[in-house]
C-alpha positions as CSV (number, residue, x, y, z in Angstrom):
1,X,-232.5,-72.8,58.7
2,X,-231.5,-75.7,60.9
3,X,-232.5,-73.7,64.0
4,X,-235.9,-73.1,62.5
5,X,-236.2,-76.8,61.6
6,X,-235.1,-77.8,65.1
7,X,-237.6,-75.5,66.7
8,X,-240.4,-76.7,64.4
9,X,-239.4,-80.3,65.1
10,X,-239.5,-79.8,68.9
11,X,-242.9,-78.1,68.6
12,X,-244.5,-81.0,66.6
13,X,-242.8,-83.6,68.9
14,X,-244.3,-81.8,71.9
15,X,-247.8,-81.9,70.3
16,X,-247.3,-85.7,69.7
17,X,-246.2,-86.1,73.3
18,X,-249.2,-84.3,74.6
19,X,-251.6,-86.7,72.8
20,X,-249.4,-89.7,74.0
21,X,-249.5,-88.4,77.5
22,X,-253.2,-88.0,77.7
23,X,-253.8,-91.4,76.2
24,X,-251.3,-92.9,78.6
25,X,-253.3,-91.5,81.5
26,X,-256.5,-92.9,80.0
27,X,-255.3,-96.3,78.9
28,X,-252.0,-96.9,80.7
29,X,-249.8,-99.2,78.7
30,X,-252.6,-101.4,77.4
31,X,-250.7,-101.4,74.1
32,X,-248.1,-103.7,75.6
33,X,-250.3,-106.6,74.6
34,X,-249.5,-105.7,70.9
35,X,-246.7,-107.5,69.1
36,X,-244.3,-105.6,66.9
37,X,-246.2,-106.8,63.8
38,X,-249.5,-105.5,65.2
39,X,-247.9,-102.1,66.0
40,X,-246.5,-102.1,62.4
41,X,-250.0,-102.8,61.2
42,X,-251.4,-99.8,63.2
43,X,-248.8,-97.5,61.5
44,X,-249.7,-99.0,58.2
45,X,-253.4,-98.4,58.7
46,X,-252.8,-94.7,59.6
47,X,-250.5,-94.2,56.6
48,X,-252.9,-95.9,54.3
49,X,-255.7,-93.7,55.6
50,X,-253.6,-90.6,54.9
51,X,-253.1,-91.9,51.4
52,X,-256.8,-92.4,51.0
53,X,-257.8,-89.0,52.5
54,X,-255.4,-87.4,50.1
55,X,-257.6,-88.6,47.2
56,X,-261.0,-87.9,48.7
57,X,-263.2,-84.9,47.9
58,X,-265.5,-85.7,50.8
59,X,-264.4,-87.4,54.1
60,X,-266.8,-89.3,56.3
61,X,-264.6,-89.0,59.4
62,X,-263.7,-85.5,60.6
63,X,-260.1,-86.2,61.5
64,X,-257.5,-84.5,59.4
65,X,-254.2,-85.9,58.1
66,X,-252.2,-84.3,61.0
67,X,-253.9,-86.5,63.6
68,X,-252.9,-89.5,61.6
69,X,-249.3,-88.4,61.4
70,X,-249.4,-87.8,65.2
71,X,-250.7,-91.4,65.5
72,X,-247.8,-92.6,63.3
73,X,-245.3,-90.8,65.5
74,X,-246.8,-92.3,68.7
75,X,-247.2,-95.9,67.4
76,X,-243.7,-95.8,66.1
77,X,-242.4,-94.6,69.5
78,X,-244.4,-97.3,71.2
79,X,-242.8,-99.9,68.9
80,X,-239.4,-98.6,69.8
81,X,-240.3,-98.8,73.5
82,X,-241.6,-102.3,72.8
83,X,-238.2,-103.3,71.3
84,X,-236.5,-102.0,74.4
85,X,-238.7,-103.5,77.1
86,X,-239.4,-106.7,75.3
87,X,-242.5,-108.8,75.3
88,X,-243.5,-108.2,78.9
89,X,-247.2,-108.1,79.0
90,X,-247.9,-108.9,82.6
91,X,-246.7,-105.7,84.2
92,X,-248.1,-102.2,83.7
93,X,-245.3,-99.7,83.1
94,X,-245.7,-96.6,85.3
95,X,-246.7,-93.3,83.8
96,X,-243.5,-91.6,84.7
97,X,-241.4,-94.5,83.3
98,X,-243.4,-94.6,80.0
99,X,-243.0,-90.8,79.6
100,X,-239.3,-91.1,80.3
101,X,-239.0,-93.9,77.7
102,X,-241.0,-91.8,75.2
103,X,-238.8,-88.8,75.7
104,X,-235.6,-90.8,75.2
105,X,-236.9,-92.3,71.9
106,X,-238.0,-88.9,70.6
107,X,-234.6,-87.4,71.6
108,X,-232.8,-90.1,69.6
109,X,-235.1,-89.4,66.6
110,X,-234.4,-85.7,66.8
111,X,-230.7,-86.3,67.0
112,X,-230.9,-88.5,63.9
113,X,-232.9,-85.9,62.1
114,X,-230.3,-83.2,62.9
115,X,-227.5,-85.4,61.6
116,X,-229.3,-86.4,58.4
117,X,-230.7,-82.9,57.9
118,X,-227.1,-81.6,58.0
119,X,-225.9,-84.1,55.5
120,X,-228.9,-83.9,53.1
121,X,-229.2,-80.1,53.3
122,X,-232.9,-80.0,54.3
123,X,-234.0,-81.8,51.1
124,X,-237.2,-82.8,52.9
125,X,-238.5,-79.2,52.6
126,X,-238.8,-79.7,48.8
127,X,-240.7,-83.0,49.2
128,X,-244.5,-83.5,49.0
129,X,-246.5,-84.7,52.0
130,X,-247.6,-87.6,49.8
131,X,-243.9,-88.6,49.4
132,X,-243.6,-88.8,53.2
133,X,-246.6,-91.0,53.3
134,X,-245.1,-93.3,50.6
135,X,-241.8,-93.5,52.4
136,X,-243.6,-94.4,55.7
137,X,-245.5,-97.2,53.9
138,X,-242.2,-98.4,52.4
139,X,-240.6,-98.5,55.8
140,X,-243.5,-100.5,57.2
141,X,-243.1,-103.0,54.4
142,X,-239.4,-103.2,55.3
143,X,-240.2,-103.9,58.9
144,X,-242.6,-106.6,57.9
145,X,-239.9,-108.3,55.8
146,X,-237.4,-108.0,58.6
147,X,-240.0,-109.6,60.9
148,X,-240.4,-112.4,58.4
149,X,-236.6,-112.9,58.5
150,X,-236.7,-113.1,62.3
151,X,-234.9,-109.7,62.6
152,X,-231.9,-110.9,60.6
153,X,-230.6,-108.4,58.0
154,X,-227.6,-108.8,55.7
155,X,-226.8,-105.3,54.6
156,X,-229.7,-103.3,55.9
157,X,-230.5,-101.4,59.1
158,X,-232.8,-103.1,61.5
159,X,-236.4,-102.4,62.7
160,X,-235.4,-99.6,65.0
161,X,-233.7,-97.5,62.3
162,X,-236.8,-97.8,60.1
163,X,-239.0,-96.7,63.0
164,X,-236.9,-93.7,63.7
165,X,-237.1,-92.8,60.0
166,X,-240.9,-93.1,60.2
167,X,-241.0,-90.8,63.1
168,X,-238.9,-88.2,61.3
169,X,-240.9,-88.4,58.1
170,X,-244.2,-88.0,60.1
171,X,-242.8,-85.0,61.9
172,X,-241.6,-83.5,58.7
173,X,-245.1,-83.9,57.3
174,X,-246.6,-82.3,60.4
175,X,-244.2,-79.3,59.9
176,X,-245.3,-79.0,56.3
177,X,-249.0,-79.2,57.2
178,X,-248.5,-76.5,59.8
179,X,-246.7,-74.3,57.3
180,X,-249.6,-74.7,54.8
181,X,-252.2,-73.4,57.3
């Protein structure tokens, strides 16, 4: 089962990277102007839209939930990159460098998923997509609180751990969506 999960994870991560890569060619690293709080808000908006879509009978925008989960993966990865490179806004980051940073962050997320998946026994497979959305929203609220506390935590993991969890929840949701099709 873990092999299946790992293969499914890699496939969904590759789809997310394709979108990220195309947008990086179109826009470069224009996102570098965004502060961590703004990136967290972008993730929040996407998760909130998923929650809204889930309750709608008729949608006015043709995008499906999976495109929003892909956006969550990519904004979370951008936030992790932002944490690593700092607040530099003057310099464009080269395409090759940004793709290498993206790959490193997704690799760490995948390794974390494998470790947690081993310990939790693939419990995520019995969860609802709506639960992943709620957990993502909860992690965003945690990030906001950590930001308010100037990144000081007393007993909790930091912003990066919450972002990695968000990536993994979103990829789990993408796997479940693909299995339902």
